[in-house]
C-alpha positions, -999 to +999 in steps of 0.1 A: +042+271+099+064+284+073+056+301+044+054+275+012+060+300-011+099+294-014+094+260-022+073+265-051+086+252-084+100+280-105+106+287-143+132+256-156+164+266-168+168+229-182+139+207-199+157+171-202+130+163-229+134+194-255+150+222-264+114+237-275+088+244-248+051+249-253+028+266-235-003+247-248-018+214-238-001+191-262-021+172-288-034+136-279-029+116-309-051+085-313-042+053-337-076+068-357-069+107-354-093+123-335-084+157-326-079+165-290-105+193-294-133+163-288-115+154-257-115+188-248-153+196-255-163+163-241-143+172-211-160+208-209-193+193-212-184+169-181-170+197-161-203+216-165-224+185-155-206+183-126-206+219-117-243+218-119-246+188-096-222+199-067-224+230-046-195+253-041-166+246-021-136+271-013-113+239-006-102+260+030-090+236+058-089+247+097-049+251+105-057+234+137-068+204+122-102+207+138-119+195+108-152+178+113-161+144+096-185+161+073-164+188+057-138+154+052-161+136+033-177+161+012-141+174+002-133+140-007-168+134-025-165+166-047-125+156-058-139+124-068-122+102-044-135+077-017-140+089+020-109+086+039-123+085+072-130+056+092-158+070+113-184+057+091-171+024+093-167+016+133-202+035+137-218+007+109-202-018+134-226-008+161-201+005+185-201+038+170-239+043+187-221+049+222-199+076+227-161+074+215-131+060+234-118+086+260-082+086+248-055+103+266-020+113+255-002+088+273-023+063+253-020+084+218+019+091+219+025+052+227+008+046+193+036+066+170+058+039+154+096+038+160+110+023+126+083+028+102+080+061+079+056+085+087+062+126+085+063+144+117+028+152+120-005+154+102-021+130+075-003+106+051-017+083+023-004+073-011+032+064-017+044+087-050+075+081-074+099+063-050+133+058-067+171+056-062+192+087-076+227+096-072+231+073-038+198+083-025+168+066-020+139+092-028+100+087-013+073+111-020+044+110-008+006+125-004+006+147+021-017+174+042+002+199+054-024+216+074-044+188+096-044+154+105-073+144+078-073+143+043-075+174+020-051+200+007-023+172-006+010+179-019+036+159-023+058+154+010+093+142+003+122+124+023+155+106+015+174+076+028+207+058+022+192+023+033+152+028+032+149+026+074+165+061+084+148+088+066+156+128+064+124+151+058+129+174+031+110+204+020+078+197+000+084+188-035+051+199-050+025+220-039-012+229-057+000+263-075-013+262-106-052+257-123-044+223-133-038+207-100-054+233-074-076+209-057-045+188-052-011+176-063-022+136-063-003+103-071+021+099-099+052+077-108+087+085-118+105+073-151+141+072-160+151+083-194+180+068-214+202+093-203+195+088-166+172+116-163+140+117-144+104+128-157+077+127-134+039+120-141+013+130-115-023+133-113-037+170-106-074+179-093-080+211-113-094+242-100-129+229-113-121+190-098-113+174-130-086+147-129-058+157-155-021+145-158+010+166-156+047+163-163+072+176-142+111+172-137+141+181-116+153+217-118+187+205-113+195+169-120+231+174-102+214+181-071+213+143-055+185+153-032+163+165-060+150+191-039+132+216-066+107+205-092+098+223-122+066+218-137+060+215-175+045+248-187+023+229-213+006+212-187-020+195-185-002+166-210-035+145-209-071+148-201-098+124-195-105+113-232-144+110-248-163+084-224-141+085-193-158+105-164-140+139-152-132+121-120-122+087-130-086+094-149-059+090-123-024+076-114+000+074-141+023+042-138+058+043-146+067+044-181+084+012-201+100+011-232+082-008-261+099-028-290+094+001-313+113+025-289+083+046-276+072+053-240+045+033-225+023+044-196-012+031-182-037+051-162-068+038-139-103+047-143-139+031-151-163+029-175-198+018-154-189-007-130-159-023-154-125-015-139-102-004-168-063+007-174-062+027-203-028+028-224-010+055-242+025+057-257+046+089-262+081+095-273+089+129-255+064+126-226+044+158-234+024+147-264+007+109-264-014+085-287-039+067-267-045+032-277-077+020-291-074-012-269-073-015-231-040-031-211-067-047-193-104-046-180-126-068-154-164-061-148-179-051-118-147-040-101-153-005-101-131+024-103-092+013-107-066+035-087-027+035-085-022+009-113+009-007-114+024-029-140+062-045-140+080-075-149+087-110-129+115-131-136+103-169-140+135-182-133+158-154-108+150-141-074+163-110-085+140-076-097+137-064-133+136-030-149+103-022-157+108-023-196+124-058-194+102-084-214+110-118-228+101-155-226+116-160-193+094-132-179+056-128-165+039-094-160+023-084-131-013-060-130-020-048-101-050-022-091-061-004-057-099-013-058-116+022-048-151+005-039-132-022-016-101-003-006-078-037-015-052-040-032-055-068-058-028-082-084-028-110-111-002-126-127+001-129-167+013-125-201+018-093-217+016-086-254+041-056-265+024-054-300-009-043-289-004-030-257-029-060-240-020-081-210-040-115-202-042-132-169-029-165-164-058-178-144-090-155-150-109-170-121-086-151-101-083-117-123-076-083-109-103-070-085-123-103-081-129-108-049-115-144-045-081-130-066-047-129-052-036-094-028-007-079-019-020-078+021-047-093+033-050-066+061-046-030+060-025-022+031-037+002+000-025+026-030+008+007-033+034+016-057+068-006-067+101+010-079+129-011-096+157-004-072+188-004-100+213+001-069+204-036-057+187-052-086+155-054-067+116-042-071+107-027-042+070-025-028+058+004-010+020+004+008+000+030+026-011+018+056-040+037+070-054+042+103-081+020+119-092+042+147-115+071+145-109+103+130-115+123+159-087+102+178-063+109+148-069+146+150-063+146+186-028+126+182-022+152+152-011+126+125-026+096+106-011+069+087+021+052+083+041+034+057+050-001+058+084-014+055+095-016+022+095-051+008+112-067-018+087-083-042+092-117-067+073-145-086+074-173-061+094-197-086+085-227-062+045-224-071+046-199-101+013-191-091+019-161-064+044-134-056+066-136-025+071-103-005+099-098+021+106-067+042+142-053+029+173-067+044+182-033+056+154-039+085+180-062+102+205-032+108+178-023+139+180-056+153+195-054+190+196-080+217+177-116+205+165-147+225+161-183+211+134-204+223+127-241+214+095-253+229+062-278+225+031-266+233+006-290+240-033-284+233-052-253+247-019-241+258-007-203+264+028-198+272+044-162+282+076-156+265+102-133+284+115-110+260+107-079+286+091-049+267+073-065+233+059-032+216+093-032+189+098-070+180+112-088+152+099-124+153+113-155+133+095-186+140+092-223+123+064-245+135+060-283+131+026-304+142+034-337+159+035-361+131+015-389+153-014-364+155-014-353+120-016-391+108-042-397+137-065-368+125-059-372+087-073-412+091-100-403+114-132-403+098-146-384+129-128-353+122-148-334+098-138-319+069-137-282+066-140-267+033-156-234+040-131-221+066-119-188+062-101-164+089-126-139+081-158-159+093-135-186+113-147-169+146-111-159+153-084-170+175-106-187+201-126-210+182-107-243+184-101-272+155-085-302+156-054-286+140-050-249+150-051-221+158-015-216+170+009-190+168+022-154+191-004-128+207+015-095+203+006-065+218-007-083+251-011-070+284-004-095+316-040-108+318-046-110+279-079-087+284-058-069+252-042-090+227-035-096+189-029-134+178-011-139+146-017-176+139-020-204+116-049-226+110-049-261+092-080-274+082-089-313+068-101-309+030-130-332+019-101-351-001-082-359+031-051-331+025-044-304+047-050-266+036-034-238+059-047-206+064-027-174+081-045-150+102-045-120+126-074-116+149-077-076+162-111-084+175-098-083+211-069-062+204-079-032+225-106-020+251-114+012+228-148+009+210-139+034+181-117+010+164-127-013+135-111-047+149-115-074+120-104-107+116-078-106+088-060-136+066-063-160+039-050-194+025-011-197+025+005-227-001+026-247+016+047-271-002+054-306+005+083-310+035+080-276+040+075-265+076+051-237+086+069-205+089+060-171+100+077-137+105+062-107+124+073-072+128+058-056+157+061-017+158+037+001+184+004+005+165+012-017+133+019-055+130+032-069+101+029-106+097+046-127+067+041-163+061+058-188+042+085-169+031+061-141+022+034-158+002+008-146+024+010-112+039-010-092+069-007-059+081-030-043+106-033-014+131-037-019+168-044+005+193-039-010+228-054+007+259-033-012+286-006-032+266+017-002+259+048+008+272+062-016+300+031-035+300+034-048+265+039-089+264+045-117+240+029-150+243+029-183+224+000-202+223-018-232+207-057-236+209-059-263+189-079-295+201-057-327+193-027-313+177+008-310+199+030-281+182+070-275+182+080-238+180+116-229+173+117-191+173+141-164+175+128-130+193+147-096+184+143-060+203+143-037+177+162-005+176+142+028+164+153+043+132+164+078+124+137+099+110+144+136+114+143+167+092+173+173+069+194+195+086+182+231+076+220+246+077+231+218+049+202+224+024 
């Protein structure tokens, strides 16, 4: 592997923030003036406490990626983040008591995706600082250049003209300073008024304290943003009094206040209460901490990767992060470190004091019954405003559901979901709508149209050839006579307690479901992943619709986590049931009712691979006949390669 020395940031020739530079940690001003010395002293005390509790760890990583589970877990614990391995999860399921599945290279090679972003090799996690600049979409990401497991985190970097085809660039930032010696962690980009860029990111210091740092492009005229300069006065923020040294990370994109200052929020916790701290700044070097929090929710644990942005109540276009007004609602999203779930809520933001209140406190951020971006495998997400097409784009990290040993064997781990547009659902006003960016349609090849009635208990093979790379758009309609009989039949019991997770999966039959598609299936259906609707009858005799993905029979392998995912999906009067499914080898992304409910899952077949991958339509309802109208496109692969070295 080439030396990274040539990629390290150099002394800046141009500071977009001011002409003066400070080599000292800037003062953090509070509304009630408390000198930063108190915060620093508190931080030092916390560091001393942590040092007495942890063992010395040199942070080295085997170059061949042969890191065992214990070293990965201890490294993560030492750094103050959750475990990044699935081994413990599948062992808890009981399968881990037996020997792991004997994967071979043929199976593992098939798992690599064709049109989802992933590095050439090794580990990837959170999306970082996405932006559009001088004709290029930029994507930065948490990356381990040395192994297919978490650790040695740097910022990977890629660029694209369309969010689909990507060119890998040299590493953007590496841990070469004391304040990020144990990792260049998650951060966000902000465009200043003059169009220049600043990047705030979390560094894990040489003592494993989480601090916030400032960086900016060395050459703003470079559309590829190849070189980044770290501010000589870093860190610009340290954990304030009362906040743990390892509970202070992931600064957001800044937004403009009415007074002309810039404002950011950073996730943390106090005991078991998840919180979002608020800071104001005029130069991104010195900060004023608010006494109040943007928001807090008890019993939700550490908030990671907090995101905060406006959505229009009346229009379907995205909004710049600084937009506010009577026709705007604000989204607070946090990634729950305890559960690895991204929760969001819709609410009202008060610019005067930097606080936010949810519209419905019963589904506040992080509450188990609250709203999620995605009800499957989807975490550490980040949005950005695409000024090029006036839309807000959502990125999400899709981790693995297999074992760490399998990841090491195949040489890579994790993908990013297809970027999604995100807007407020103007029809319901109570949820967001997410949809794959329109550019994904450029990969569509030949398509076939189908229209068929499917009776109860029917499975129909769909002739589309190899089914490893598909885009499916479908409408379903339950026969009206069947609906009237079921709604008026007292013998059909109400099912108020149904959920995808406890409903038993796609084999448990009800009066009105399940029905949908089995993707990544082999001919005998010994391996298949159903994506389906399940309609239940409530005690008020009204119908309630669920959208689910069942991975329990997706593979014969035992070292894989295979849950049933899903949730309720709002269906308005006169609406047909609609779903879209993107299939790309080991990842399946499902979108119901235009993106009101989304499910991403990782799937690892052992038989349903290459030419043996099939698609089926099924209706496992007991009483209902379903009419399905759908199109299936074969999907081309995306061009995802290194940027030509000669051009760099």
